[in-house]
C-alpha positions in Angstrom: -56.3 -92.3 -5.4 -54.4 -92.1 -8.8 -51.1 -90.1 -7.4 -50.0 -86.6 -9.4 -47.4 -85.3 -7.6 -47.4 -81.4 -7.5 -45.1 -78.5 -5.9 -46.7 -76.9 -3.3 -46.0 -74.8 0.3 -46.6 -77.3 3.5 -47.4 -75.0 6.5 -46.2 -76.6 10.0 -47.9 -75.5 13.0 -46.4 -75.9 16.5 -47.0 -79.3 17.5 -48.0 -80.7 21.0 -47.9 -83.3 22.7 -48.3 -86.4 21.4 -51.6 -88.3 22.9 -51.3 -91.2 24.8 -51.8 -94.4 23.4 -55.4 -94.8 23.9 -56.3 -98.0 26.3 -57.9 -101.2 24.5 -54.8 -100.4 21.3 -53.1 -103.4 21.5 -56.3 -104.9 21.1 -57.5 -105.9 17.1 -60.5 -104.0 16.1 -64.0 -105.9 15.1 -67.4 -105.0 13.3 -70.0 -103.9 16.0 -73.2 -103.5 15.1 -72.3 -100.9 11.4 -69.2 -99.4 13.0 -66.1 -100.6 14.5 -64.7 -101.4 18.2 -62.0 -99.4 18.2 -59.9 -99.3 21.4 -62.1 -100.9 23.7 -65.0 -98.5 22.0 -67.7 -98.7 19.9 -67.6 -95.8 17.5 -67.9 -93.6 14.6 -64.4 -91.6 13.7 -62.3 -90.5 11.2 -58.8 -91.4 9.5 -57.0 -89.4 6.7 -54.6 -91.3 3.6 -50.7 -91.1 4.2 -49.7 -93.3 1.6 -46.4 -92.1 1.6 -45.6 -92.9 5.1 -43.3 -96.0 4.2 -42.0 -94.1 1.2 -39.7 -92.0 3.2 -36.3 -92.9 3.9 -35.9 -90.1 7.1 -37.0 -92.1 10.6 -37.5 -88.7 11.6 -40.0 -87.5 8.8 -42.0 -90.4 10.0 -42.0 -89.6 13.7 -43.7 -85.9 13.1 -46.1 -87.0 10.5 -47.4 -89.9 12.4 -47.1 -87.2 16.1 -49.0 -85.0 14.2 -51.9 -87.4 13.0 -52.6 -88.7 16.4 -52.9 -85.1 18.2 -55.3 -84.2 15.2 -57.5 -86.8 16.5 -57.2 -89.2 13.4 -57.2 -92.8 14.8 -56.6 -94.4 11.1 -53.9 -93.9 8.8 -53.9 -95.8 5.2 -50.3 -96.1 4.3 -49.6 -97.9 1.2 -48.2 -101.9 2.0 -47.3 -102.5 -1.3 -43.8 -100.6 -3.8 -42.7 -103.3 -6.1 -39.9 -102.8 -8.8 -39.0 -104.9 -12.0 -35.4 -103.6 -11.7 -34.5 -102.4 -8.5 -33.2 -99.1 -9.8 -36.2 -97.3 -11.0 -37.9 -96.0 -7.3 -35.9 -94.9 -4.4 -37.2 -96.9 -2.6 -39.1 -100.1 -2.9 -40.2 -103.6 -1.0 -40.5 -106.4 -3.6 -38.2 -107.1 -6.5 -40.6 -108.9 -9.5 -39.3 -110.5 -12.4 -40.1 -113.4 -14.6 -38.4 -115.9 -12.5 -39.9 -115.5 -9.3 -39.9 -112.4 -6.5 -37.3 -111.6 -3.7 -37.4 -109.2 -0.5 -35.4 -106.0 -0.3 -34.0 -105.8 2.9 -31.7 -103.0 2.4 -31.6 -99.5 3.9 -34.4 -98.6 1.1 -36.2 -101.6 1.3 -38.8 -102.9 3.8 -37.2 -101.3 6.5 -39.3 -98.2 5.5 -42.6 -100.0 6.3 -40.7 -101.3 9.2 -40.4 -97.9 10.9 -44.3 -96.7 9.9 -45.7 -99.5 11.3 -43.5 -98.8 14.8 -44.2 -95.5 14.9 -48.0 -95.8 14.4 -47.7 -97.9 17.6 -45.7 -95.4 19.4 -48.0 -93.0 19.0 -51.2 -95.3 19.2 -52.6 -94.8 15.2 -53.5 -98.1 13.2 -52.8 -98.8 9.5 -54.9 -99.9 6.8 -52.1 -101.5 4.7 -53.4 -101.8 1.0 -51.0 -105.0 -0.5 -51.8 -103.9 -4.1 -51.8 -101.0 -6.2 -54.6 -100.8 -9.4 -52.3 -97.8 -10.4 -48.6 -97.6 -11.8 -47.3 -95.1 -9.0 -45.2 -97.4 -6.9 -45.2 -100.7 -9.0 -48.8 -101.9 -9.1 -50.6 -104.4 -10.9 -48.1 -103.3 -14.0 -45.2 -104.8 -11.9 -47.0 -108.4 -12.2 -48.0 -108.3 -15.9 -44.5 -107.0 -16.7 -43.0 -109.8 -15.2 -45.6 -112.0 -15.8 -47.2 -111.2 -19.4 -50.7 -110.6 -18.2 -52.4 -107.6 -18.3 -54.6 -104.9 -16.1 -58.1 -107.5 -16.5 -56.2 -110.5 -16.8 -54.1 -110.4 -13.9 -57.0 -111.2 -11.3 -57.2 -115.1 -13.3 -52.9 -115.1 -14.5 -51.4 -118.2 -12.3 -48.5 -116.8 -12.4 -49.7 -113.4 -11.3 -51.8 -114.3 -9.1 -49.5 -116.8 -7.0 -46.5 -113.9 -7.0 -49.2 -111.5 -5.3 -50.1 -114.3 -2.4 -46.1 -114.3 -2.0 -46.2 -111.1 -1.0 -49.6 -111.2 1.2 -47.9 -113.9 2.9 -44.8 -112.2 3.5 -46.6 -108.7 4.3 -49.3 -110.3 6.5 -47.1 -113.1 8.5 -44.4 -109.7 9.1 -47.3 -107.3 10.5 -49.7 -109.8 11.9 -49.0 -109.4 15.7 -48.0 -105.2 15.5 -51.0 -103.5 17.5 -50.7 -101.4 14.9 -52.8 -103.2 12.1 -56.7 -101.9 11.6 -56.7 -104.0 8.5 -55.8 -105.7 5.5 -56.7 -103.9 1.3 -56.5 -106.4 -1.1 -55.8 -103.2 -3.6 -55.7 -99.7 -4.2 -59.3 -99.1 -6.4 -59.3 -102.5 -8.0 -60.4 -101.7 -11.3 -61.2 -104.7 -14.6 -62.4 -102.6 -17.1 -64.7 -104.2 -19.5 -64.7 -107.2 -17.4 -68.0 -109.0 -16.2 -68.5 -107.6 -12.2 -68.2 -111.6 -11.3 -64.4 -111.3 -12.5 -63.2 -108.9 -9.5 -66.0 -110.6 -7.0 -64.3 -114.2 -7.4 -61.0 -112.7 -7.1 -61.9 -110.7 -4.1 -63.6 -113.5 -2.3 -60.5 -116.0 -2.9 -57.9 -113.5 -1.7 -59.7 -111.9 1.2 -60.3 -116.0 2.3 -56.6 -116.0 1.7 -55.3 -113.4 3.7 -57.7 -114.8 6.5 -56.5 -118.2 6.4 -53.1 -116.4 7.5 -54.1 -113.9 10.3 -58.3 -114.5 11.3 -57.7 -111.5 13.9 -57.6 -108.7 11.9 -60.5 -107.0 9.2 -60.1 -107.5 5.6 -61.5 -104.9 2.7 -61.8 -104.6 -0.4 -60.3 -101.0 -1.1 -62.5 -100.3 -4.0 -63.9 -97.0 -5.3 -67.7 -97.8 -4.5 -68.7 -98.1 -8.5 -72.4 -99.4 -8.9 -73.9 -101.9 -10.9 -77.6 -99.8 -11.8 -78.7 -101.9 -13.9 -78.2 -104.7 -11.0 -79.3 -102.8 -8.0 -81.6 -100.5 -9.1 -79.6 -97.6 -8.1 -78.5 -94.4 -9.8 -79.1 -93.0 -13.4 -76.7 -95.6 -15.3 -74.3 -92.6 -15.5 -70.6 -93.8 -15.3 -70.5 -94.0 -11.7 -73.6 -96.7 -12.4 -72.8 -98.2 -14.9 -70.4 -101.4 -13.8 -68.0 -100.2 -16.9 -65.2 -100.6 -14.2 -65.8 -104.5 -14.0 -67.3 -103.3 -9.8 -70.6 -103.8 -8.4 -70.3 -102.6 -4.6 -74.0 -103.8 -3.9 -73.5 -107.7 -5.1 -69.2 -107.3 -2.9 -71.4 -106.5 -0.3 -72.4 -109.9 0.0 -68.6 -111.1 0.9 -68.1 -112.9 3.7 -64.6 -112.7 4.1 -64.9 -108.9 3.7 -65.6 -107.5 7.0 -66.1 -103.6 5.8 -66.8 -102.1 2.4 -65.4 -99.1 1.0 -66.1 -96.2 -1.7 -64.4 -93.3 -2.8 -65.4 -89.9 -4.2 -64.0 -87.3 -6.5 -66.6 -86.1 -8.3 -64.3 -83.8 -10.7 -62.5 -86.8 -11.8 -64.6 -88.4 -12.5 -67.2 -86.0 -14.5 -70.1 -84.8 -12.3 -70.9 -82.1 -9.8 -69.5 -81.6 -6.2 -72.9 -81.6 -5.2 -73.5 -85.0 -6.0 -71.0 -85.7 -3.5 -73.9 -86.1 -1.0 -76.0 -88.4 -3.5 -73.2 -90.4 -3.9 -72.5 -90.6 0.4 -75.9 -91.8 0.9 -76.4 -93.9 -1.7 -73.1 -96.1 -0.2 -74.7 -95.8 3.3 -78.1 -97.2 2.5 -76.7 -99.9 0.6 -74.2 -101.2 3.4 -77.2 -100.7 5.6 -79.4 -102.8 3.6 -76.9 -105.5 3.8 -76.2 -105.0 7.6 -72.6 -104.2 6.4 -70.2 -101.5 7.9 -69.3 -98.9 5.5 -66.2 -96.5 5.5 -65.8 -93.3 2.9 -61.7 -94.3 2.1 -60.9 -91.7 0.2 -62.7 -88.0 -0.6 -61.2 -84.6 -1.8 -60.9 -81.8 -3.5 -58.4 -79.3 -5.0 -59.8 -76.1 -4.8 -62.5 -74.3 -2.4 -62.1 -77.4 -0.1 -64.0 -75.9 2.8 -66.6 -75.1 0.5 -67.1 -78.5 -1.1 -66.1 -80.9 1.3 -67.9 -79.4 4.7 -71.4 -80.4 3.1 -69.8 -84.4 2.5 -68.4 -84.5 6.0 -72.6 -83.6 6.9 -73.4 -86.1 5.0 -71.5 -88.6 6.5 -72.1 -88.0 9.5 -76.0 -87.9 9.2 -75.5 -91.3 7.0 -74.8 -94.5 7.7 -71.3 -94.5 7.0 -68.8 -95.4 9.8 -65.5 -93.6 8.9 -64.2 -90.6 6.8 -60.9 -91.0 5.9 -59.6 -87.4 4.0 -57.0 -87.9 0.8 -54.6 -87.0 2.5 -52.4 -85.6 5.2 -49.5 -83.7 4.5 -47.3 -81.8 6.7 -43.5 -80.4 6.4 -41.4 -82.7 6.6 -37.4 -82.2 8.6 -36.0 -83.9 5.5 -37.8 -81.2 3.1 -39.4 -84.6 1.1 -42.6 -83.4 -0.4 -45.0 -86.2 -1.6 -48.0 -84.9 -1.5 -50.3 -84.1 -4.4 -53.0 -81.1 -5.1 -55.7 -82.3 -2.7 -53.2 -82.6 0.4 -54.5 -80.4 3.6 -51.5 -79.5 5.1 -51.2 -79.6 9.1 -51.9 -76.4 10.9 -52.4 -76.1 14.3 -53.8 -72.2 13.4 -57.5 -71.3 15.0 -59.9 -71.4 11.8 -57.3 -73.1 9.4 -58.1 -75.1 6.9 -57.0 -78.1 8.6 -58.6 -77.1 11.7 -62.0 -76.6 9.9 -62.2 -80.1 8.1 -59.8 -82.3 9.6 -59.7 -82.0 13.3 -63.3 -80.0 13.5 -64.5 -83.0 11.3 -62.5 -86.0 14.0 -64.4 -84.2 16.9 -68.0 -84.1 15.1 -67.2 -88.0 13.9 -66.3 -89.0 17.7 -69.8 -87.4 18.8 -71.7 -89.1 15.6 -74.9 -91.2 16.9 -73.8 -94.8 16.9 -75.5 -96.7 13.7 -78.5 -98.9 15.0 
């Protein structure tokens, strides 16, 4: 998701007792058929996105949010594992300074200690984390921070030697720092990687080499791409050739299913941003489930959301997930009233609320229960 911050009211429900850390939590998750072996159980499940967790400056905020995610039955949270700056002065929290003469880690109180806090609180409450290590978008220092320092651009980044060396340096630091944490679910190459106008082989080759590098550092944990699931219909025969099926963003979901060092595939769903009607969402879900099944690969609906009429829009998509070959769904995004008053949420956020019949209960808690009962994929 490309972030757009808006002011909104966030409701705070009463916080129940946090659940105990699940049995088997300390064992790294693995693929089991077309779903996951997580916490000692082969299962399909629901997670969430909380990109901001490692960019909060208060441990009390992190503690509350992570406890509420756990008590909602959400088993994984996707939290940004990147935070770059070219100056050290343009962001409240940044993990890494990237400049022409090299990179350095910010060990100050507004640096890597904030991601440490997110990881440690995930361990405390038994939540697993997906950590994207790069952002396609400029938010919080994405690919643009590498291109600014080393002279590449949004498309040449993927093949630029200096940019890739610097990115692999961050990968090495982050993976080695957290690979022994029981909180890690998966490493993710990039949030919504795109190479507009590039041949799809550019992303394919980059994803192949980068995922292999991560596996060389940490063979125990899962690795995924983090893409939106764009389909190259001219190659696969899927879709009508419109934007999502055109291959214009340089990503071929079906072809990328063949990369052996990517353990599972991802796709996102934002019809309102892509020029499609809301009912098309069920088609998009079914197409990705079928393509993954044909390839014998596990697939996750990693982001989806709506800014209005959420129950009417999202419930049919959630039903499609349960009925399809999709192993996990992760709504964008979790929100809550934080003790510090910090508000990093956007218009897609669904605020935590314990009131029976609330939007949060209908779309988040109840979906987690439905997915726990969903049939195992053969």
